[in-house]
PABA-621645 format. One record per residue (C-alpha): x negated, y, z negated; residue in three letters; residue number from 1. Coordinates in steps of 0.25 Angstrom, whole numbers. Layout:
<recs>
REC, px, py, pz, residu, num
REC, X, Y, Z, ala, NUM $
...
</recs>
This chain:
<recs>
REC, px, py, pz, residu, num
REC, 308, 229, 40, met, 1 $
REC, 318, 241, 39, ser, 2 $
REC, 317, 251, 51, ser, 3 $
REC, 313, 263, 42, ser, 4 $
REC, 303, 256, 39, ala, 5 $
REC, 297, 254, 52, thr, 6 $
REC, 303, 267, 57, asn, 7 $
REC, 299, 279, 46, pro, 8 $
REC, 306, 291, 55, thr, 9 $
REC, 319, 283, 50, val, 10 $
REC, 318, 288, 36, gly, 11 $
REC, 313, 300, 40, val, 12 $
REC, 327, 304, 49, asp, 13 $
REC, 335, 300, 36, arg, 14 $
REC, 329, 310, 27, ile, 15 $
REC, 338, 323, 26, lys, 16 $
REC, 335, 336, 29, lys, 17 $
REC, 334, 346, 17, pro, 18 $
REC, 346, 354, 19, lys, 19 $
REC, 342, 368, 20, arg, 20 $
REC, 345, 377, 7, glu, 21 $
REC, 355, 387, 9, arg, 22 $
REC, 354, 403, 5, asn, 23 $
REC, 364, 404, -5, pro, 24 $
REC, 366, 418, 3, asn, 25 $
REC, 368, 411, 17, glu, 26 $
REC, 380, 410, 24, ile, 27 $
REC, 384, 401, 35, gly, 28 $
REC, 384, 407, 49, asn, 29 $
REC, 399, 405, 51, thr, 30 $
REC, 402, 414, 38, ala, 31 $
REC, 390, 423, 43, asn, 32 $
REC, 397, 425, 56, phe, 33 $
REC, 411, 428, 50, leu, 34 $
REC, 404, 437, 41, ile, 35 $
REC, 398, 445, 52, asn, 36 $
REC, 411, 444, 58, leu, 37 $
REC, 419, 451, 48, phe, 38 $
REC, 409, 463, 46, phe, 39 $
REC, 409, 464, 62, trp, 40 $
REC, 424, 467, 62, phe, 41 $
REC, 422, 475, 50, tyr, 42 $
REC, 411, 484, 55, thr, 43 $
REC, 419, 486, 68, ala, 44 $
REC, 432, 490, 58, ala, 45 $
REC, 423, 499, 52, cys, 46 $
REC, 417, 506, 65, val, 47 $
REC, 428, 503, 77, leu, 48 $
REC, 436, 514, 69, pro, 49 $
REC, 426, 525, 70, leu, 50 $
REC, 423, 522, 85, phe, 51 $
REC, 439, 523, 89, leu, 52 $
REC, 439, 537, 80, val, 53 $
REC, 425, 543, 87, ile, 54 $
REC, 433, 538, 101, ala, 55 $
REC, 446, 544, 99, val, 56 $
REC, 440, 556, 93, ser, 57 $
REC, 432, 557, 108, phe, 58 $
REC, 447, 554, 115, ser, 59 $
REC, 458, 561, 122, asn, 60 $
REC, 470, 565, 113, glu, 61 $
REC, 479, 562, 124, arg, 62 $
REC, 472, 548, 126, asp, 63 $
REC, 472, 544, 112, val, 64 $
REC, 488, 549, 110, val, 65 $
REC, 491, 539, 121, val, 66 $
REC, 482, 529, 123, asn, 67 $
REC, 477, 528, 106, gly, 68 $
REC, 464, 526, 101, tyr, 69 $
REC, 453, 520, 109, lys, 70 $
REC, 439, 516, 107, phe, 71 $
REC, 435, 522, 120, ile, 72 $
REC, 442, 536, 123, pro, 73 $
REC, 449, 536, 136, glu, 74 $
REC, 446, 551, 139, thr, 75 $
REC, 434, 557, 130, phe, 76 $
REC, 437, 571, 124, ser, 77 $
REC, 432, 579, 115, leu, 78 $
REC, 445, 586, 112, asp, 79 $
REC, 446, 582, 99, ala, 80 $
REC, 433, 586, 94, tyr, 81 $
REC, 435, 600, 101, arg, 82 $
REC, 448, 602, 93, phe, 83 $
REC, 441, 600, 82, leu, 84 $
REC, 430, 609, 82, phe, 85 $
REC, 435, 621, 89, glu, 86 $
REC, 434, 626, 76, asp, 87 $
REC, 422, 620, 72, trp, 88 $
REC, 418, 630, 60, thr, 89 $
REC, 426, 624, 49, pro, 90 $
REC, 420, 610, 54, ile, 91 $
REC, 405, 614, 55, val, 92 $
REC, 409, 621, 40, asn, 93 $
REC, 415, 607, 34, ala, 94 $
REC, 405, 600, 39, tyr, 95 $
REC, 394, 608, 31, gly, 96 $
REC, 404, 607, 17, val, 97 $
REC, 404, 592, 20, ser, 98 $
REC, 389, 588, 22, ile, 99 $
REC, 385, 599, 11, phe, 100 $
REC, 395, 592, 2, val, 101 $
REC, 389, 578, 6, thr, 102 $
REC, 375, 581, 4, ile, 103 $
REC, 376, 589, -9, val, 104 $
REC, 387, 579, -14, gly, 105 $
REC, 380, 567, -11, thr, 106 $
REC, 365, 571, -15, ile, 107 $
REC, 371, 576, -29, leu, 108 $
REC, 381, 565, -31, ser, 109 $
REC, 369, 555, -31, val, 110 $
REC, 360, 561, -39, ile, 111 $
REC, 372, 561, -50, leu, 112 $
REC, 374, 549, -48, met, 113 $
REC, 360, 542, -50, ser, 114 $
REC, 359, 552, -61, leu, 115 $
REC, 371, 547, -69, tyr, 116 $
REC, 368, 531, -64, ala, 117 $
REC, 352, 531, -68, tyr, 118 $
REC, 355, 533, -84, pro, 119 $
REC, 366, 524, -86, ile, 120 $
REC, 358, 513, -78, ser, 121 $
REC, 349, 514, -89, arg, 122 $
REC, 349, 503, -99, asp, 123 $
REC, 342, 512, -109, asp, 124 $
REC, 352, 525, -108, phe, 125 $
REC, 360, 525, -120, pro, 126 $
REC, 372, 529, -113, his, 127 $
REC, 374, 520, -101, lys, 128 $
REC, 385, 513, -107, asn, 129 $
REC, 395, 526, -108, phe, 130 $
REC, 390, 534, -95, phe, 131 $
REC, 392, 522, -87, ser, 132 $
REC, 405, 520, -92, phe, 133 $
REC, 408, 536, -89, phe, 134 $
REC, 405, 534, -76, cys, 135 $
REC, 414, 522, -74, phe, 136 $
REC, 425, 526, -81, phe, 137 $
REC, 426, 537, -71, thr, 138 $
REC, 429, 527, -60, met, 139 $
REC, 441, 522, -67, leu, 140 $
REC, 447, 536, -72, phe, 141 $
REC, 447, 549, -68, asn, 142 $
REC, 457, 563, -71, gly, 143 $
REC, 465, 565, -58, gly, 144 $
REC, 466, 574, -46, leu, 145 $
REC, 469, 584, -54, val, 146 $
REC, 460, 585, -66, pro, 147 $
REC, 449, 582, -55, phe, 148 $
REC, 455, 595, -47, tyr, 149 $
REC, 455, 605, -59, leu, 150 $
REC, 442, 601, -63, val, 151 $
REC, 435, 604, -51, tyr, 152 $
REC, 443, 616, -46, thr, 153 $
REC, 446, 623, -61, gln, 154 $
REC, 435, 618, -70, thr, 155 $
REC, 424, 618, -60, leu, 156 $
REC, 429, 629, -50, gly, 157 $
REC, 424, 621, -39, leu, 158 $
REC, 436, 622, -29, lys, 159 $
REC, 432, 626, -15, asn, 160 $
REC, 418, 624, -19, ser, 161 $
REC, 409, 612, -11, leu, 162 $
REC, 407, 606, -25, trp, 163 $
REC, 420, 602, -25, ala, 164 $
REC, 417, 593, -14, leu, 165 $
REC, 404, 587, -23, ile, 166 $
REC, 405, 586, -35, met, 167 $
REC, 416, 576, -36, pro, 168 $
REC, 410, 565, -29, tyr, 169 $
REC, 397, 570, -35, leu, 170 $
REC, 397, 556, -46, val, 171 $
REC, 404, 544, -41, gly, 172 $
REC, 405, 533, -54, ala, 173 $
REC, 405, 523, -43, phe, 174 $
REC, 391, 526, -37, trp, 175 $
REC, 384, 529, -51, val, 176 $
REC, 388, 515, -56, leu, 177 $
REC, 382, 510, -42, ile, 178 $
REC, 369, 518, -45, ile, 179 $
REC, 368, 514, -57, arg, 180 $
REC, 369, 498, -57, thr, 181 $
REC, 358, 502, -44, phe, 182 $
REC, 348, 509, -55, phe, 183 $
REC, 351, 498, -66, lys, 184 $
REC, 348, 484, -56, thr, 185 $
REC, 335, 491, -46, thr, 186 $
REC, 329, 501, -56, ile, 187 $
REC, 319, 492, -65, pro, 188 $
REC, 320, 496, -77, val, 189 $
REC, 305, 493, -80, ala, 190 $
REC, 301, 502, -68, leu, 191 $
REC, 308, 515, -75, leu, 192 $
REC, 303, 510, -89, glu, 193 $
REC, 290, 511, -82, ser, 194 $
REC, 291, 523, -77, ala, 195 $
REC, 296, 528, -91, lys, 196 $
REC, 282, 524, -97, ile, 197 $
REC, 275, 531, -87, asp, 198 $
REC, 281, 543, -91, gly, 199 $
REC, 293, 546, -81, ala, 200 $
REC, 305, 554, -87, ser, 201 $
REC, 319, 548, -83, glu, 202 $
REC, 321, 557, -73, phe, 203 $
REC, 307, 555, -67, arg, 204 $
REC, 310, 539, -67, ile, 205 $
REC, 326, 542, -60, phe, 206 $
REC, 319, 552, -49, gly, 207 $
REC, 306, 545, -46, ser, 208 $
REC, 311, 529, -48, ile, 209 $
REC, 325, 528, -49, val, 210 $
REC, 331, 535, -37, leu, 211 $
REC, 320, 531, -26, pro, 212 $
REC, 323, 516, -32, leu, 213 $
REC, 337, 519, -30, ser, 214 $
REC, 339, 524, -15, leu, 215 $
REC, 349, 512, -12, pro, 216 $
REC, 360, 517, -21, val, 217 $
REC, 357, 530, -20, leu, 218 $
REC, 360, 532, -6, ala, 219 $
REC, 370, 522, -5, thr, 220 $
REC, 379, 532, -17, val, 221 $
REC, 374, 543, -7, ala, 222 $
REC, 379, 537, 7, leu, 223 $
REC, 392, 535, -2, phe, 224 $
REC, 393, 549, -8, gln, 225 $
REC, 390, 554, 7, thr, 226 $
REC, 402, 548, 11, leu, 227 $
REC, 411, 552, 0, val, 228 $
REC, 406, 567, 0, tyr, 229 $
REC, 407, 567, 17, trp, 230 $
REC, 421, 560, 18, asn, 231 $
REC, 427, 570, 5, asp, 232 $
REC, 439, 578, 9, trp, 233 $
REC, 448, 576, -4, phe, 234 $
REC, 439, 586, -11, met, 235 $
REC, 441, 597, -2, ser, 236 $
REC, 456, 595, 1, leu, 237 $
REC, 455, 597, -15, leu, 238 $
REC, 445, 609, -18, phe, 239 $
REC, 443, 614, -5, ile, 240 $
REC, 452, 626, 0, thr, 241 $
REC, 440, 635, 6, lys, 242 $
REC, 438, 629, 21, glu, 243 $
REC, 422, 631, 20, ser, 244 $
REC, 422, 622, 11, asn, 245 $
REC, 429, 611, 17, val, 246 $
REC, 424, 597, 20, ser, 247 $
REC, 423, 590, 35, val, 248 $
REC, 432, 580, 29, gln, 249 $
REC, 443, 591, 24, phe, 250 $
REC, 443, 598, 36, leu, 251 $
REC, 446, 586, 45, met, 252 $
REC, 457, 583, 37, tyr, 253 $
REC, 462, 596, 36, lys, 254 $
REC, 461, 597, 51, thr, 255 $
REC, 469, 583, 55, met, 256 $
REC, 478, 589, 44, leu, 257 $
REC, 480, 602, 52, asn, 258 $
REC, 481, 593, 66, ile, 259 $
REC, 491, 582, 60, gln, 260 $
REC, 499, 594, 54, phe, 261 $
REC, 500, 602, 69, leu, 262 $
REC, 504, 589, 77, ser, 263 $
REC, 513, 584, 69, thr, 264 $
REC, 521, 598, 67, asn, 265 $
REC, 530, 602, 76, thr, 266 $
REC, 534, 615, 70, gln, 267 $
REC, 520, 620, 73, ala, 268 $
REC, 519, 615, 86, ala, 269 $
REC, 531, 622, 89, ala, 270 $
REC, 526, 635, 84, gly, 271 $
REC, 514, 634, 91, ile, 272 $
REC, 521, 630, 103, ala, 273 $
REC, 530, 644, 101, ala, 274 $
REC, 518, 653, 100, gly, 275 $
REC, 514, 647, 116, gly, 276 $
REC, 505, 637, 110, gly, 277 $
REC, 501, 623, 112, ile, 278 $
REC, 499, 612, 100, leu, 279 $
REC, 490, 601, 106, gln, 280 $
REC, 478, 596, 100, phe, 281 $
REC, 471, 582, 98, pro, 282 $
REC, 476, 576, 85, thr, 283 $
REC, 473, 560, 86, glu, 284 $
REC, 457, 564, 92, thr, 285 $
REC, 455, 576, 83, val, 286 $
REC, 458, 567, 70, arg, 287 $
REC, 448, 557, 77, met, 288 $
REC, 437, 568, 78, ala, 289 $
REC, 439, 573, 65, met, 290 $
REC, 435, 558, 60, ala, 291 $
REC, 422, 559, 68, val, 292 $
REC, 419, 572, 64, val, 293 $
REC, 422, 569, 49, gly, 294 $
REC, 415, 556, 48, val, 295 $
REC, 403, 558, 58, gly, 296 $
REC, 392, 563, 51, pro, 297 $
REC, 393, 553, 38, ile, 298 $
REC, 392, 543, 49, ile, 299 $
REC, 376, 547, 51, phe, 300 $
REC, 374, 546, 36, ala, 301 $
REC, 376, 530, 33, tyr, 302 $
REC, 363, 527, 41, pro, 303 $
REC, 354, 533, 30, phe, 304 $
REC, 360, 527, 19, phe, 305 $
REC, 363, 512, 26, gln, 306 $
REC, 351, 506, 22, arg, 307 $
REC, 354, 510, 7, phe, 308 $
REC, 366, 507, 6, phe, 309 $
REC, 368, 491, 4, ile, 310 $
REC, 357, 490, -7, gln, 311 $
REC, 360, 503, -15, gly, 312 $
REC, 376, 499, -14, leu, 313 $
REC, 373, 483, -17, thr, 314 $
REC, 363, 485, -29, val, 315 $
REC, 370, 496, -35, gly, 316 $
REC, 385, 488, -36, ala, 317 $
REC, 378, 474, -41, val, 318 $
REC, 380, 473, -55, lys, 319 $
REC, 387, 487, -56, gly, 320 $
</recs>
């Protein structure tokens, strides 16, 4: 008689344990560690320069010139900010212009782009292909800088107007297509048809059903438009010559150019010295202080949009 027949536990030991079914989306521990390590380095590469800029802006100018940039200031100093805010009126005015342009421009652009995207997302709209192609065409070709400038200054007469800072960014073709895809893939057609059967008009359907269900993509687009309007300085360079309508980014840009000119122009230094003055002001630290002043407020906008960010961007981009 065999041993397996006398001892039943031997047969049980020979039974192999079933392999655990692996989730197709599951990754191994090593790959997970490497991915996390990569993103830690990537995050550090994005965040550390910001900390360095803030640290240098609070450093003593002489320490920066002699020892270079450091994350911890050797001597804490507010000289750069004192120099920058010595004449604070233009900065406060420029802040007001940037805040107004950013808020009004973002709200109007989200409304206009969603109004454009909704009809071309509907299969029962007979001209959706034409308007979709018309939108896409503008991503490939444009009229060029000179016609662009002439239209805004000669035809529309918007030179030195705040609308010249708002209108060029009101409609972005890429974001229109993102919103259209979100409407098409997320909003059920049966829901729209049932609302229409109940007697709702198209505007009622759009305002009461489509927009509330599309908050992720609208918040994502609003965040990017906020960044576009806040960081823009080129439109001020093109259209604004009146000091009261200059944005904060362009004001910082002009200030930096003036500092660079004075610090490198020997004739200007000689002229000031001949008049009995001394040309001495911070250059390196004040540049960092301007960067902090320019980027500071927009950092606080991101947390308000964060919870909508991933869903809105990924759902709107798939099948785009």
